[in-house]
Residue, then its C-alpha position, 0 to 999 in steps of 0.5 A: m070164586t064162589a057166589y059168596q066170595t064174589y059178594i064179599a069182594l063186591y061189598t068190600i070195594v063198595r064199602k071202601e068207596v062209600v067210607r072214603f067219601l063219607r069220611i071226608w064229607s066236608q070235601t066231597l058232599l058239602p062243596p057241591v051243595i054250597t056251589q049249587s046254592l050260589y047258582f040258585l042265588i045268582f041265576g035263580k034269584f037275581i037273573g031269574s027275576r028278570i026272566g020270569e017264567i019258562n013254559g009256565i014255570d017260575y025260572m027258579a023252579f025251572i033250574v032245579p032239575g038242571l042243577v040237581m043233575m049237574s051235581v049228580i054228573n060232576n060228583s059221580f064222575s069225580n068220585v070214580v076217576s079220583s078213587f081209581f086213579g089214586s089206587k093206580f098211582q099208589r099201586n094198591v089196585e094191583e092187589i085186586l088184580v092179582s086176586s081172583t076177583p073178577n074184573w066185572v066186580v071191580v067195575v061194578g064196585y067202583v061204579i056203585g060207589g060213584t053212583l051213590r055219591g052222585i045220588i046223595v049229593g043230588i038229593l042234598v041239592f034238591f032239599v036245598s032248593f026248597l030254601f029258594t022255591k017249591p019244585s013240584i013232582h010230576h012223575f016220581g018214577l021217571i025222576v028215580v030212573f033218570i037220576v040213577l041212569t045218569s049217575l051210572v053213565f058218568a061213574l062209568a065215564g069216570l072209570l074210563n078216564a081213570i083207566f087211561a090217565k097216566k098222570f094227575d093232569d089227565v084226570s082234570i082234562f076231561p071234566i074241564f074241556i069236555l064235561a063242563p061245556l057239555t053240562y053248561l050247554g045242556g039246557v040246565f039254565y035255559s030251554i033250547n026252544s028259546l034258541p034259533s033253529f040252527w042252534q037247537q039242532i046243534s044242541k040236540l047233539n049234546p047227550v047231557l041235554y037229553m039227561v037234563n030234560g028227561f029229568r026235568y020231565g019227571f018234575y014238570g011234565f014237559s021236555d025239549v026233547s023226546v023222553l023216550a029218546s033220552f031213556i034210550i040214549l042213557i041205556s045205550f051209554t050205560a051198556i057201551l061204557a060198561s062193556l068198554n071198561l070191562y074190555l079195557l080191564n081184561k086187556g090190562t090197559g093203563l094197568k100193566t106195564 
């Protein structure tokens, strides 16, 4: 394929993905905003009034980065896994595979679609947070870096899940039994400094903790873990998952019978 043909193929996949989730915005964009608003109301307003402050930050403001990141993670992942598995199930992904479209274009196209949905939902949740509190911004550049990289990582994870999935039940196993526990135990609602030493060390094995805290550092200038380590972990996961997805597509795993 020429460079222009490659661009058209990539643009077509991305456009399809974006149009898909925008067309059904009441199912893709609105529900997570409502869900996160309930978290703000229940955890921030009712429970937060008893907790007070964490590291000098009002509890309602403290949970804003975590809830934004939670929505980014869930929507980046779900957009790609549902879309790619749907294409497998309807067998229209075969139309792409028999064309001259490179597999890396397929990976990049689907991942950009998932990343855009994750970021859009994250921005919407951030704006909703102003109804409850006024989060500050310490380093805007870090906020952008962490939201983009985190969205990329989980879009790639969603594609990996979709490649291996053989039935619709397989699509929900990872989000329910792995993604949800990692997210809720990733420092979204608390600082690990409030945990006993043993559980602090266990928490540091959770990669979501580094994503949430790196993102939180961009808002308030403090983190429970090293921001550099958070950045390195995100870059590493992005490279590993991208390479693995491309390898599996080249091999035809989950696509060829």
